[in-house]
DSSP file (Angstrom, degrees, kcal/mol; ACC not computed):
  #  RESIDUE AA STRUCTURE BP1 BP2  ACC     N-H-->O    O-->H-N    N-H-->O    O-->H-N    TCO  KAPPA ALPHA  PHI   PSI    X-CA   Y-CA   Z-CA
    1    1 A S              0   0    0      0, 0.0    66,-0.1     0, 0.0    83,-0.1   0.000 360.0 360.0 360.0 -20.5   -6.1  -72.0 -150.9
    2    2 A K        +     0   0    0     64,-0.5    65,-0.1    63,-0.1    64,-0.1   0.722 360.0 108.2 -81.9 -23.9   -4.3  -72.8 -154.1
    3    3 A V        +     0   0    0     63,-0.5     2,-0.3    80,-0.3    82,-0.2  -0.271  47.2 172.4 -60.3 138.8   -1.7  -69.9 -153.9
    4    4 A Q    >   -     0   0    0     80,-0.1     3,-2.0   150,-0.0   150,-0.2  -0.950  40.8 -75.1-145.9 163.7    1.8  -71.2 -153.2
    5    5 A A  T 3  S+     0   0    0     -2,-0.3   150,-0.3     1,-0.3     3,-0.1  -0.329 117.3  35.9 -58.0 139.3    5.4  -70.1 -153.0
    6    6 A G  T 3  S+     0   0    0    148,-3.4    -1,-0.3     1,-0.4   149,-0.1   0.090  83.7 132.5  98.8 -22.2    6.8  -69.6 -156.5
    7    7 A D    <   -     0   0    0     -3,-2.0   147,-2.5   123,-0.1    -1,-0.4  -0.230  54.5-125.2 -60.2 156.0    3.5  -68.3 -157.9
    8    8 A V  E     -AB 129 153A   0    121,-3.3   121,-2.4   145,-0.2     2,-0.5  -0.842   9.2-134.8-109.7 140.5    3.9  -65.2 -160.0
    9    9 A L  E     -AB 128 152A   0    143,-2.6   142,-2.7    -2,-0.4   143,-1.0  -0.849  19.2-167.6 -94.5 125.9    2.0  -61.9 -159.5
   10   10 A I  E     -AB 127 150A   0    117,-2.8   117,-2.8    -2,-0.5     2,-0.3  -0.971   8.7-155.0-116.5 122.6    0.6  -60.4 -162.7
   11   11 A G  E     -AB 126 149A   0    138,-3.0   138,-1.9    -2,-0.5   115,-0.2  -0.757  10.0-156.7-101.3 142.6   -0.7  -56.8 -162.5
   12   12 A L  E     -A  125   0A   0    113,-2.7   112,-2.5    -2,-0.3   113,-1.4  -0.971  31.8-116.7-110.1 130.7   -3.2  -55.0 -164.6
   13   13 A P  E     -A  123   0A   0      0, 0.0   110,-0.3     0, 0.0     2,-0.1  -0.290  23.3-124.3 -68.4 150.3   -2.9  -51.3 -164.6
   14   14 A S        -     0   0    0    108,-1.6     3,-0.1     1,-0.1    35,-0.1  -0.386  13.0-126.9 -82.2 166.8   -5.6  -49.1 -163.2
   15   15 A S  S    S-     0   0    0      1,-0.1     2,-0.3    -2,-0.1    -1,-0.1   0.396  77.3 -59.9 -91.9  -0.3   -7.2  -46.3 -165.2
   16   16 A G  S    S-     0   0    0     30,-0.0   106,-0.3    34,-0.0   104,-0.1  -0.978  93.8 -30.3 154.6-146.1   -6.5  -43.8 -162.3
   17   17 A Y    >   -     0   0    0     27,-0.4     3,-2.4    -2,-0.3   103,-0.2   0.497  68.8-160.1 -83.1  -4.3   -7.4  -43.6 -158.7
   18   18 A H  T 3   -     0   0    0      1,-0.3    -1,-0.3    29,-0.2    54,-0.1  -0.401  65.7 -43.0  52.3-127.5  -10.7  -45.3 -159.3
   19   19 A S  T >  S+     0   0    0     -3,-0.1     3,-0.6    -2,-0.1     2,-0.4   0.123 102.4 129.8-117.5  22.6  -12.7  -44.3 -156.2
   20   20 A N  T <  S-     0   0    0     -3,-2.4   100,-0.1     1,-0.2     5,-0.1  -0.638  78.9 -11.1 -79.5 125.5   -9.9  -44.8 -153.7
   21   21 A G  T 3> S+     0   0    0     -2,-0.4     4,-2.2    97,-0.1    -1,-0.2   0.744  74.9 153.7  65.0  30.8   -9.2  -42.0 -151.3
   22   22 A Y  H <>  +     0   0    0     -3,-0.6     4,-2.3     1,-0.2     5,-0.2   0.841  69.7  57.1 -64.3 -35.8  -11.3  -39.3 -152.9
   23   23 A S  H  > S+     0   0    0      1,-0.2     4,-1.1     2,-0.2    -1,-0.2   0.943 112.0  43.2 -60.0 -45.9  -11.8  -37.3 -149.6
   24   24 A L  H >> S+     0   0    0      1,-0.2     4,-1.9     2,-0.2     3,-0.5   0.911 111.8  52.8 -63.0 -46.7   -8.0  -37.1 -149.3
   25   25 A L  H 3X S+     0   0    0     -4,-2.2     4,-2.3     1,-0.2    -1,-0.2   0.836 105.4  55.4 -61.5 -35.1   -7.5  -36.2 -153.0
   26   26 A R  H 3< S+     0   0    0     -4,-2.3    -1,-0.2     2,-0.2    -2,-0.2   0.824 108.1  49.1 -68.4 -31.0  -10.1  -33.4 -152.7
   27   27 A K  H << S+     0   0    0     -4,-1.1    -2,-0.2    -3,-0.5    -1,-0.2   0.879 114.4  44.4 -74.0 -38.7   -8.1  -31.9 -149.8
   28   28 A I  H  < S+     0   0    0     -4,-1.9    -2,-0.2     1,-0.3    -1,-0.2   0.858 122.8  37.3 -71.8 -35.8   -4.8  -32.1 -151.8
   29   29 A F     <  +     0   0    0     -4,-2.3    -1,-0.3    -5,-0.2    -2,-0.1  -0.675  62.6 158.8-118.8  72.2   -6.3  -30.8 -155.0
   30   30 A P        +     0   0    0      0, 0.0     2,-0.9     0, 0.0    -1,-0.1   0.767  69.1  64.2 -68.8 -23.4   -8.8  -28.0 -154.1
   31   31 A D    >   +     0   0    0      1,-0.2     3,-1.1    -3,-0.1    10,-0.3  -0.800  60.2 176.4-105.0  92.8   -8.6  -26.5 -157.6
   32   32 A L  T 3  S+     0   0    0     -2,-0.9    10,-2.9     1,-0.2    11,-0.4   0.585  76.4  62.7 -72.6  -9.1  -10.0  -29.2 -159.9
   33   33 A H  T 3  S+     0   0    0      8,-0.2    -1,-0.2     7,-0.2    -2,-0.0   0.624  75.4 111.8 -92.7 -11.7   -9.7  -26.9 -162.9
   34   34 A A  S <  S-     0   0    0     -3,-1.1     7,-2.3     6,-0.1     2,-0.2  -0.285  71.0-115.5 -62.0 146.5   -5.8  -26.6 -162.7
   35   35 A E  E     +F   40   0B   0      5,-0.2     2,-0.3     6,-0.1     5,-0.2  -0.574  32.5 176.4 -89.1 146.0   -4.0  -28.2 -165.6
   36   36 A H  E >  S-F   39   0B   0      3,-3.2     3,-1.3    -2,-0.2     8,-0.0  -0.870  74.2 -23.3-148.9 111.8   -1.7  -31.2 -165.3
   37   37 A H  T 3  S-     0   0    0     -2,-0.3     3,-0.1     1,-0.2    -2,-0.0   0.898 128.5 -45.4  52.5  45.5   -0.1  -32.7 -168.5
   38   38 A G  T 3  S+     0   0    0      1,-0.2     2,-0.3     0, 0.0    -1,-0.2   0.480 124.8  82.3  83.5   2.1   -2.9  -31.4 -170.7
   39   39 A K  E <  S-F   36   0B   0     -3,-1.3    -3,-3.2    -5,-0.0    -1,-0.2  -0.950  81.3-106.3-134.3 156.0   -5.9  -32.3 -168.6
   40   40 A S  E  >  -F   35   0B   0     -2,-0.3     4,-2.0    -5,-0.2    -5,-0.2  -0.433  32.0-114.6 -74.7 157.3   -7.5  -30.6 -165.7
   41   41 A I  H  > S+     0   0    0     -7,-2.3     4,-2.4   -10,-0.3     5,-0.2   0.895 119.1  56.2 -56.5 -42.0   -7.0  -32.2 -162.2
   42   42 A G  H  > S+     0   0    0    -10,-2.9     4,-2.2     1,-0.2    -1,-0.2   0.903 104.7  51.1 -58.8 -43.3  -10.7  -32.9 -162.2
   43   43 A E  H  4 S+     0   0    0    -11,-0.4     4,-0.3     1,-0.2    -1,-0.2   0.909 111.4  48.3 -65.6 -39.8  -10.5  -34.9 -165.5
   44   44 A W  H >< S+     0   0    0     -4,-2.0     3,-0.9     1,-0.2   -27,-0.4   0.922 115.5  43.7 -64.0 -41.4   -7.6  -37.0 -164.1
   45   45 A L  H 3< S+     0   0    0     -4,-2.4    -2,-0.2     1,-0.2    -1,-0.2   0.784 113.5  51.5 -76.6 -27.7   -9.4  -37.7 -160.8
   46   46 A L  T 3< S+     0   0    0     -4,-2.2    -1,-0.2    -5,-0.2    -2,-0.2   0.266  72.3 135.2 -96.4  11.1  -12.7  -38.5 -162.6
   47   47 A T    <   -     0   0    0     -3,-0.9   -29,-0.2    -4,-0.3     3,-0.1  -0.410  67.5-102.3 -58.9 129.0  -11.3  -41.0 -165.1
   48   48 A P        -     0   0    0      0, 0.0     2,-0.3     0, 0.0   -30,-0.1  -0.170  37.7 -99.5 -55.2 147.0  -13.9  -43.9 -165.0
   49   49 A T        -     0   0    0      1,-0.1     2,-0.1    -3,-0.1   -35,-0.0  -0.493  40.0-118.1 -68.7 128.8  -13.0  -46.9 -163.1
   50   50 A K        -     0   0    0     -2,-0.3     2,-0.5    -3,-0.1    -1,-0.1  -0.455  20.5-140.8 -69.6 140.6  -11.6  -49.7 -165.3
   51   51 A I        -     0   0    0     -2,-0.1     3,-0.1     1,-0.1    -1,-0.0  -0.905  16.5-175.0-104.6 128.7  -13.7  -52.9 -165.4
   52   52 A Y     >  +     0   0    0     -2,-0.5     4,-2.4     1,-0.1     5,-0.3   0.443  52.3 104.8-101.4  -2.5  -11.6  -56.1 -165.5
   53   53 A V  H  > S+     0   0    0      1,-0.2     4,-2.8     2,-0.2     5,-0.3   0.866  77.1  48.9 -58.4 -46.2  -14.3  -58.7 -165.8
   54   54 A K  H  > S+     0   0    0      1,-0.2     4,-1.9     2,-0.2    -1,-0.2   0.949 115.8  39.4 -62.4 -51.2  -13.9  -59.5 -169.6
   55   55 A P  H  > S+     0   0    0      0, 0.0     4,-2.2     0, 0.0    -1,-0.2   0.916 118.3  49.1 -68.2 -36.9  -10.2  -60.1 -169.7
   56   56 A V  H  X S+     0   0    0     -4,-2.4     4,-2.7     2,-0.2     5,-0.2   0.928 110.6  50.0 -67.0 -42.5  -10.1  -61.9 -166.3
   57   57 A L  H  X S+     0   0    0     -4,-2.8     4,-1.6    -5,-0.3    -1,-0.2   0.889 110.4  51.6 -59.9 -38.3  -13.0  -64.2 -167.3
   58   58 A D  H  X S+     0   0    0     -4,-1.9     4,-0.9    -5,-0.3    -1,-0.2   0.922 110.3  47.8 -63.4 -45.4  -11.2  -65.0 -170.5
   59   59 A V  H >X S+     0   0    0     -4,-2.2     4,-2.7     1,-0.2     3,-0.9   0.929 111.0  51.4 -60.7 -44.9   -8.0  -65.9 -168.6
   60   60 A L  H 3< S+     0   0    0     -4,-2.7    -1,-0.2     1,-0.3    -2,-0.2   0.805 107.6  53.1 -66.9 -28.7   -9.9  -68.0 -166.1
   61   61 A S  H 3< S+     0   0    0     -4,-1.6    -1,-0.3    -5,-0.2    -2,-0.2   0.716 122.8  27.9 -78.9 -17.2  -11.6  -69.9 -169.0
   62   62 A K  H << S+     0   0    0     -4,-0.9     2,-0.3    -3,-0.9    -2,-0.2   0.664 118.1  40.0-114.8 -22.0   -8.3  -70.8 -170.6
   63   63 A H  S  < S-     0   0    0     -4,-2.7     2,-0.5    -5,-0.2    -1,-0.1  -0.880  77.5-102.8-136.6 157.2   -5.5  -70.9 -167.9
   64   64 A R        +     0   0    0     -2,-0.3     2,-0.4    66,-0.1    73,-0.1  -0.702  39.1 178.7 -79.9 128.7   -4.9  -72.0 -164.3
   65   65 A V        -     0   0    0     -2,-0.5    64,-0.2    64,-0.1     3,-0.1  -0.996  18.3-165.1-131.7 136.2   -4.9  -69.1 -161.8
   66   66 A H        +     0   0    0     62,-2.6   -63,-0.5    -2,-0.4   -64,-0.5   0.683  69.1   2.8 -95.7 -20.0   -4.4  -69.6 -158.1
   67   67 A G  E     -C  128   0A   0     61,-1.6    61,-3.2   -65,-0.1     2,-0.3  -0.989  53.5-156.0-164.7 156.0   -5.7  -66.3 -156.8
   68   68 A L  E     -C  127   0A   0     -2,-0.3     2,-0.4    59,-0.2    59,-0.2  -0.990   6.8-174.0-138.8 146.4   -7.2  -62.9 -157.7
   69   69 A A  E     -C  126   0A   0     57,-2.4    57,-2.9    -2,-0.3     2,-0.6  -0.958  14.3-154.1-141.6 123.4   -7.2  -59.5 -156.1
   70   70 A H  E     -C  125   0A   0     -2,-0.4     2,-1.4    55,-0.2    55,-0.3  -0.857  22.6-139.6 -89.4 122.8   -9.1  -56.4 -157.0
   71   71 A I        +     0   0    0     53,-2.2     5,-0.2    -2,-0.6     3,-0.1  -0.668  48.6 137.0 -90.0  91.0   -7.1  -53.5 -155.7
   72   72 A T    >   -     0   0    0     -2,-1.4     3,-1.9     1,-0.4     7,-0.2  -0.088  60.1 -11.1-112.4-152.0   -9.8  -51.2 -154.4
   73   73 A G  T 3  S+     0   0    0      1,-0.3    -1,-0.4    -2,-0.1    46,-0.1  -0.221 129.2  40.1 -47.6 132.9  -10.1  -49.1 -151.2
   74   74 A G  T 3> S-     0   0    0     44,-0.7     4,-1.7    -3,-0.1    -1,-0.3   0.286 105.3-131.7 100.6  -7.9   -7.3  -50.2 -148.9
   75   75 A G  H X>  -     0   0    0     -3,-1.9     4,-2.2    43,-0.6     3,-0.5   0.066  49.6 -43.4  56.8-167.6   -4.8  -50.5 -151.7
   76   76 A I  H 3> S+     0   0    0     43,-0.6     4,-1.6    40,-0.5    -1,-0.2   0.793 132.1  66.4 -66.7 -29.4   -2.6  -53.4 -152.4
   77   77 A I  H 34 S+     0   0    0     39,-1.2    -1,-0.2    -3,-0.2    -2,-0.2   0.877 114.2  27.5 -61.6 -40.4   -1.7  -53.6 -148.6
   78   78 A E  H << S+     0   0    0     -4,-1.7     4,-0.4    -3,-0.5    -2,-0.2   0.855 125.8  44.3 -90.6 -37.8   -5.2  -54.7 -147.6
   79   79 A N  H >< S+     0   0    0     -4,-2.2     3,-0.9    -5,-0.2     4,-0.3   0.906 105.2  53.0 -82.7 -43.1   -6.5  -56.3 -150.8
   80   80 A L  G >< S+     0   0    0     -4,-1.6     3,-2.2     1,-0.2     4,-0.2   0.916 103.3  57.4 -65.8 -40.2   -3.7  -58.6 -152.1
   81   81 A P  G >  S+     0   0    0      0, 0.0     3,-1.0     0, 0.0    -1,-0.2   0.697  94.2  68.3 -66.0 -13.4   -3.2  -60.5 -148.8
   82   82 A R  G <  S+     0   0    0     -3,-0.9    -2,-0.2    -4,-0.4    -3,-0.1   0.649  90.7  65.6 -70.6 -13.1   -6.9  -61.6 -148.8
   83   83 A A  G <  S+     0   0    0     -3,-2.2     2,-0.3    -4,-0.3   -80,-0.3   0.478 105.6  35.4 -91.7  -3.1   -6.0  -63.7 -151.8
   84   84 A Y  S <  S-     0   0    0     -3,-1.0     3,-0.1    -4,-0.2   -80,-0.1  -0.959  80.9 -99.2-149.3 166.3   -3.7  -66.1 -150.1
   85   85 A R    >   -     0   0    0     -2,-0.3     3,-1.0   -82,-0.2    -2,-0.1  -0.275  46.9 -82.5 -85.1 165.8   -3.2  -68.0 -146.8
   86   86 A D  T 3  S+     0   0    0      1,-0.2    -1,-0.2    -2,-0.1     3,-0.1  -0.272 110.2  51.3 -58.9 152.5   -0.9  -67.3 -143.8
   87   87 A G  T 3  S+     0   0    0      1,-0.3    70,-2.3    70,-0.3     2,-0.4   0.332  93.3  94.2  96.8  -7.1    2.7  -68.5 -144.3
   88   88 A L  E <   -D  156   0A   0     -3,-1.0     2,-0.4    68,-0.3    -1,-0.3  -0.921  55.7-160.1-119.1 147.2    3.1  -66.8 -147.6
   89   89 A T  E     -D  155   0A   0     66,-3.6    66,-2.4    -2,-0.4     2,-0.6  -0.986  12.7-142.3-124.4 129.1    4.5  -63.4 -148.5
   90   90 A A  E     -De 154 161A   0     70,-2.0    72,-3.1    -2,-0.4     2,-0.7  -0.782  13.6-155.7 -87.0 125.3    3.8  -61.5 -151.7
   91   91 A H  E     -De 153 162A   0     62,-3.1    62,-1.8    -2,-0.6     2,-0.5  -0.901  15.1-168.8-101.4 111.5    6.9  -59.7 -152.8
   92   92 A V  E     -De 152 163A   0     70,-3.0    72,-2.5    -2,-0.7     2,-1.0  -0.890  19.0-147.8-112.2 127.7    5.8  -56.8 -155.0
   93   93 A D    >   -     0   0    0     58,-3.2     3,-2.1    -2,-0.5     4,-0.2  -0.801  10.4-166.9 -92.1  99.9    8.1  -54.7 -157.1
   94   94 A T  G >  S+     0   0    0     -2,-1.0     3,-0.7     1,-0.3    -1,-0.2   0.673  84.9  62.5 -64.6 -15.7    6.5  -51.2 -157.0
   95   95 A S  G 3  S+     0   0    0      1,-0.2    -1,-0.3    56,-0.1     4,-0.1   0.526  85.5  78.7 -85.1  -3.6    8.8  -50.1 -159.9
   96   96 A A  G <  S+     0   0    0     -3,-2.1    -1,-0.2    55,-0.2    -2,-0.2   0.595  95.2  44.8 -79.9  -9.8    7.2  -52.7 -162.2
   97   97 A F  S <  S-     0   0    0     -3,-0.7     2,-0.1    -4,-0.2    26,-0.1  -0.951  92.8 -97.1-135.5 154.0    4.1  -50.7 -162.8
   98   98 A P        -     0   0    0      0, 0.0    -2,-0.1     0, 0.0    -3,-0.0  -0.416  37.3-118.9 -73.6 143.6    3.4  -47.0 -163.7
   99   99 A A        -     0   0    0     -2,-0.1    23,-0.2     1,-0.1     3,-0.1  -0.456  36.9 -99.5 -75.4 150.5    2.4  -44.7 -160.9
  100  100 A P    >   -     0   0    0      0, 0.0     3,-1.5     0, 0.0    -1,-0.1  -0.323  50.7 -82.4 -67.4 154.9   -1.0  -43.0 -161.2
  101  101 A P  T 3  S+     0   0    0      0, 0.0    21,-0.1     0, 0.0   -84,-0.0  -0.246 113.7  19.2 -56.3 145.7   -1.2  -39.5 -162.5
  102  102 A L  T >> S+     0   0    0     -3,-0.1     4,-1.7     1,-0.1     3,-0.8   0.507  80.6 131.0  75.6   8.7   -0.6  -36.7 -160.0
  103  103 A L  H <>  +     0   0    0     -3,-1.5     4,-3.0     1,-0.3     5,-0.2   0.871  64.9  61.7 -64.3 -34.1    1.2  -39.0 -157.6
  104  104 A E  H 3> S+     0   0    0      1,-0.2     4,-0.5     2,-0.2    -1,-0.3   0.876 107.8  45.2 -58.7 -33.4    4.2  -36.7 -157.2
  105  105 A H  H <4 S+     0   0    0     -3,-0.8     4,-0.4     2,-0.2     3,-0.3   0.853 111.6  51.9 -76.1 -34.8    1.8  -34.1 -155.8
  106  106 A V  H >X S+     0   0    0     -4,-1.7     4,-2.0     1,-0.2     3,-1.7   0.902 104.7  56.1 -65.0 -41.4    0.1  -36.6 -153.6
  107  107 A L  H 3< S+     0   0    0     -4,-3.0    -1,-0.2     1,-0.3    -2,-0.2   0.722  95.1  67.5 -69.8 -17.3    3.4  -37.7 -152.1
  108  108 A A  T 3< S+     0   0    0     -4,-0.5    -1,-0.3    -3,-0.3    -2,-0.2   0.723 116.3  25.8 -68.5 -19.5    4.1  -34.1 -151.1
  109  109 A H  T <4 S+     0   0    0     -3,-1.7     2,-0.4    -4,-0.4    -2,-0.2   0.619 123.2  46.6-114.6 -22.1    1.3  -34.5 -148.6
  110  110 A V  S  < S-     0   0    0     -4,-2.0    -1,-0.2     3,-0.0     5,-0.0  -0.984  81.7-112.9-133.6 137.6    1.1  -38.2 -147.8
  111  111 A K     >  -     0   0    0     -2,-0.4     4,-2.1     1,-0.1     3,-0.2  -0.293  30.2-118.1 -64.1 149.5    3.8  -40.7 -147.0
  112  112 A A  H  > S+     0   0    0      1,-0.2     4,-2.1     2,-0.2     5,-0.2   0.872 114.4  55.8 -58.1 -38.6    4.4  -43.5 -149.6
  113  113 A E  H  > S+     0   0    0      1,-0.2     4,-1.1     2,-0.2    -1,-0.2   0.923 108.7  47.3 -61.3 -43.3    3.4  -46.2 -147.1
  114  114 A E  H  > S+     0   0    0      1,-0.2     4,-0.7     2,-0.2     3,-0.3   0.874 107.3  56.7 -65.7 -37.4    0.1  -44.5 -146.5
  115  115 A C  H >X S+     0   0    0     -4,-2.1     4,-3.3     1,-0.2     3,-1.1   0.923 105.7  51.4 -57.9 -45.9   -0.4  -44.1 -150.3
  116  116 A H  H 3< S+     0   0    0     -4,-2.1   -39,-1.2     1,-0.3   -40,-0.5   0.780 110.9  48.4 -64.1 -25.5    0.0  -47.9 -150.7
  117  117 A A  H 3< S+     0   0    0     -4,-1.1    -1,-0.3    -3,-0.3    -2,-0.2   0.539 123.8  30.1 -90.1  -6.4   -2.6  -48.4 -148.0
  118  118 A T  H << S+     0   0    0     -3,-1.1   -44,-0.7    -4,-0.7   -43,-0.6   0.746 115.9  44.0-115.4 -45.7   -5.1  -46.0 -149.6
  119  119 A F  S  < S-     0   0    0     -4,-3.3   -43,-0.6    -5,-0.2    -1,-0.1  -0.576  74.7-121.3-107.1 165.6   -4.7  -45.9 -153.3
  120  120 A N    >   -     0   0    0    -45,-0.2     3,-1.8    -2,-0.2    -1,-0.1   0.630  37.7-145.5 -80.6 -13.0   -4.2  -48.6 -156.0
  121  121 A M  T 3   -     0   0    0      1,-0.3   -24,-0.1    -6,-0.2     3,-0.1   0.774  69.8 -47.2  56.7  29.1   -0.9  -46.9 -156.9
  122  122 A G  T 3  S+     0   0    0   -106,-0.3  -108,-1.6     1,-0.2     2,-0.5   0.310 120.6  98.8  96.7  -5.6   -1.4  -47.8 -160.6
  123  123 A I  E <   +A   13   0A   0     -3,-1.8    -1,-0.2  -110,-0.3     3,-0.1  -0.961  38.7 172.0-113.8 117.9   -2.3  -51.4 -160.2
  124  124 A G  E     +     0   0A   0   -112,-2.5   -53,-2.2    -2,-0.5     2,-0.3   0.701  67.1  16.1 -96.7 -21.2   -6.1  -52.2 -160.3
  125  125 A F  E     -AC  12  70A   0   -113,-1.4  -113,-2.7   -55,-0.3     2,-0.4  -0.995  60.9-157.8-155.9 142.1   -6.2  -56.0 -160.4
  126  126 A V  E     -AC  11  69A   0    -57,-2.9   -57,-2.4    -2,-0.3     2,-0.4  -0.990   1.3-162.9-130.0 134.3   -3.7  -58.8 -159.6
  127  127 A L  E     -AC  10  68A   0   -117,-2.8  -117,-2.8    -2,-0.4     2,-0.5  -0.905   8.9-153.4-105.8 138.7   -3.7  -62.4 -160.8
  128  128 A I  E     +AC   9  67A   0    -61,-3.2   -62,-2.6    -2,-0.4   -61,-1.6  -0.973  28.9 164.1-115.4 123.8   -1.6  -65.0 -158.9
  129  129 A A  E     -A    8   0A   0   -121,-2.4  -121,-3.3    -2,-0.5   -64,-0.1  -0.954  42.6 -93.8-141.4 153.6   -0.6  -67.8 -161.2
  130  130 A P    >>  -     0   0    0      0, 0.0     3,-2.0     0, 0.0     4,-0.7  -0.392  43.0-115.2 -63.0 144.8    1.8  -70.8 -161.5
  131  131 A P  H >> S+     0   0    0      0, 0.0     3,-1.0     0, 0.0     4,-0.5   0.850 113.4  62.0 -50.8 -38.3    5.0  -69.9 -163.4
  132  132 A A  H 34 S+     0   0    0      1,-0.2     4,-0.3     2,-0.1     3,-0.1   0.724 106.5  46.2 -62.6 -21.2    4.2  -72.3 -166.2
  133  133 A E  H <> S+     0   0    0     -3,-2.0     4,-2.6     1,-0.1    -1,-0.2   0.591  87.3  91.2 -94.1 -15.2    0.9  -70.3 -167.0
  134  134 A V  H <X S+     0   0    0     -3,-1.0     4,-2.9    -4,-0.7     5,-0.2   0.882  84.0  47.2 -59.8 -47.8    2.4  -66.8 -166.9
  135  135 A D  H  X S+     0   0    0     -4,-0.5     4,-2.2     1,-0.2    -1,-0.2   0.922 115.7  45.9 -57.4 -44.0    3.4  -66.4 -170.6
  136  136 A N  H  > S+     0   0    0     -4,-0.3     4,-2.2     2,-0.2    -1,-0.2   0.883 112.5  50.6 -67.6 -38.9    0.0  -67.6 -171.8
  137  137 A I  H  X S+     0   0    0     -4,-2.6     4,-2.6     2,-0.2     5,-0.2   0.933 110.6  49.4 -61.0 -47.7   -1.9  -65.5 -169.3
  138  138 A L  H  X S+     0   0    0     -4,-2.9     4,-2.6    -5,-0.2    -2,-0.2   0.907 110.3  51.7 -60.7 -41.1    0.1  -62.4 -170.4
  139  139 A A  H  X S+     0   0    0     -4,-2.2     4,-1.8    -5,-0.2    -1,-0.2   0.914 110.8  47.3 -62.3 -42.7   -0.7  -63.2 -174.0
  140  140 A T  H  X S+     0   0    0     -4,-2.2     4,-0.8     2,-0.2    -2,-0.2   0.922 113.7  47.6 -64.9 -42.3   -4.4  -63.5 -173.4
  141  141 A L  H ><>S+     0   0    0     -4,-2.6     5,-2.2     1,-0.2     3,-0.7   0.889 109.9  52.3 -63.8 -41.0   -4.4  -60.3 -171.4
  142  142 A H  H ><5S+     0   0    0     -4,-2.6     3,-1.5     1,-0.2    -1,-0.2   0.824 101.9  61.3 -68.2 -30.5   -2.4  -58.5 -174.1
  143  143 A Q  H 3<5S+     0   0    0     -4,-1.8    -1,-0.2     1,-0.3    -2,-0.2   0.785 103.0  51.8 -61.6 -27.1   -5.1  -59.7 -176.7
  144  144 A H  T <<5S-     0   0    0     -4,-0.8    -1,-0.3    -3,-0.7    -2,-0.2   0.349 126.2-104.4 -90.7   6.5   -7.6  -57.7 -174.6
  145  145 A G  T < 5S+     0   0    0     -3,-1.5     2,-0.3     1,-0.3    -3,-0.2   0.563  71.6 148.6  83.1   8.8   -5.4  -54.6 -174.8
  146  146 A E      < -     0   0    0     -5,-2.2     2,-1.1    -6,-0.1    -1,-0.3  -0.569  49.5-142.5 -78.5 136.8   -4.2  -54.9 -171.3
  147  147 A D        +     0   0    0     -2,-0.3     2,-0.1  -134,-0.1    -1,-0.1  -0.449  41.4 171.1 -91.1  57.4   -0.7  -53.7 -170.4
  148  148 A A        +     0   0    0     -2,-1.1     2,-0.3   -10,-0.2  -136,-0.2  -0.417   3.9 172.1 -72.9 145.8   -0.4  -56.6 -168.0
  149  149 A R  E     -B   11   0A   0   -138,-1.9  -138,-3.0    -2,-0.1     2,-0.4  -0.978  40.8 -94.3-150.6 159.6    3.0  -57.2 -166.5
  150  150 A I  E     +B   10   0A   0     -2,-0.3  -140,-0.2  -140,-0.2     3,-0.1  -0.638  39.4 172.7 -73.8 125.7    4.8  -59.3 -163.9
  151  151 A I  E     -     0   0A   0   -142,-2.7   -58,-3.2    -2,-0.4     2,-0.3   0.363  55.4 -49.7-121.0   3.1    4.9  -57.3 -160.6
  152  152 A G  E     -BD   9  92A   0   -143,-1.0  -143,-2.6   -60,-0.2     2,-0.3  -0.996  51.9-101.6 161.1-162.7    6.3  -59.9 -158.2
  153  153 A E  E     -BD   8  91A   0    -62,-1.8   -62,-3.1    -2,-0.3     2,-0.4  -0.957  25.6-106.5-151.2 166.6    6.1  -63.3 -156.8
  154  154 A M  E     + D   0  90A   0   -147,-2.5  -148,-3.4    -2,-0.3     2,-0.3  -0.834  37.2 175.2 -99.9 137.7    4.9  -65.4 -153.8
  155  155 A R  E     - D   0  89A   0    -66,-2.4   -66,-3.6    -2,-0.4     2,-0.1  -0.928  39.4 -92.4-134.0 158.6    7.4  -66.7 -151.3
  156  156 A A  E     + D   0  88A   0     -2,-0.3   -68,-0.3   -68,-0.2     2,-0.3  -0.491  69.9 119.9 -64.7 144.7    7.2  -68.5 -148.0
  157  157 A G        -     0   0    0    -70,-2.3   -70,-0.3    -2,-0.1   -67,-0.0  -0.902  66.8-114.9 168.0 165.9    7.2  -66.1 -145.1
  158  158 A S  S    S+     0   0    0     -2,-0.3     2,-0.3   -72,-0.1   -71,-0.1   0.636  88.5  83.8 -97.4 -16.3    5.5  -64.7 -142.1
  159  159 A E  S    S-     0   0    0      1,-0.1     3,-0.1   -72,-0.1   -69,-0.1  -0.643  72.8-142.0 -80.5 144.3    4.9  -61.1 -143.5
  160  160 A A  S    S+     0   0    0     -2,-0.3   -70,-2.0     1,-0.2     2,-0.3   0.862  79.1   8.4 -71.1 -35.4    1.8  -60.8 -145.6
  161  161 A L  E     -e   90   0A   0    -72,-0.2     2,-0.4    -3,-0.0    -1,-0.2  -1.000  54.3-164.9-152.0 141.0    3.4  -58.4 -148.1
  162  162 A Q  E     -e   91   0A   0    -72,-3.1   -70,-3.0    -2,-0.3     2,-0.4  -0.986  11.3-161.9-128.2 122.5    6.7  -56.8 -148.9
  163  163 A L  E      e   92   0A   0     -2,-0.4   -70,-0.2   -72,-0.2   -72,-0.0  -0.854 360.0 360.0 -99.4 134.4    6.9  -53.8 -151.1
  164  164 A R              0   0    0    -72,-2.5   -71,-0.2    -2,-0.4    -1,-0.1   0.373 360.0 360.0-134.9 360.0   10.3  -53.0 -152.7
């Protein structure tokens, strides 16, 4: 209820696909032993899910945050709009964060729109904060070793989400 137009979206990168869309990934990658950039496909897919609780709790203890979204199954399309009310649109810059490993192979089988509805696409957690808090929040997250970055902003609008 605190999220408002002008708030900034801060993204925390995921450690991989977490547990999103594994049935689909197993169909796309039947040979888990094949190599990709020095690791087997299986190693890329089985990278443990990153846990965000410590850095996020530290941010919450020090800074004002208006909303939080854990980007799990359903991707950013389902999870981010749960963090704010109707009448607001999250404008997300998809080039602001790194794509998950193997994405180029996934996109050969699945449309980009469907990927955003299934996978975390490289962002595992989003904080929504007032602009005056952003630099301090980023500093706190960086102290925890997080590669946190601004990935968009909230605007007035009727669409829940716009990816660009």
